[in-house]
C-alpha positions, 0 to 999 in steps of 0.5 A: 981534331980532338980540340976546339976554342973560340974567344967571344965577348961577354954579353952586354949587362951581364957579368961573369958571375952571371954567365959562370952561374948559368953554364954551371946550371946547364952543364949539371942538367946535362950530366957535365960534371964540374971538376973545378971553379975558380972566382974572383972580382970580374973573373971566372973560370970553369972547368968541366968533363963531359960524360963518355958516349959512343963517340968519345970517353969525354971530354974537358971543357974549360971556360974563362970569363972576364969582365970583357970576353969568355974563352971556351975550349973543349978537348979529348985528351985520350983520343985522336979523333973525338967525332967532332964533340969538342966542336959541339961542345964549344958550339953549345956553350956559345948558345947558351951565353946567347941566351942570357943576352938575346940582343947581344950580337956574337963577335967571334975572335979566334 
């Protein structure tokens, strides 16, 4: 599989801007390049690219945050098989969002 995606609820008590800020900080620490960020009232969109590794040429990561939900997608556009890297990216983003609000459940709406 070369792509993975999921949608989760925005954690209670957080804003789209808080989640986006946390993810951008985390991406930069992980060496993930921020390619684009769009901001609007109650809306954030982040497009990023992970660096190449032994298993992949790098994946595109797309996060769209609204007042209610977070859509997360990762894909490896230059490979037919990404050795689970896209799924790992989606899981890591979900974990980072969970860290923002530990009290909040993680209902997934695929």
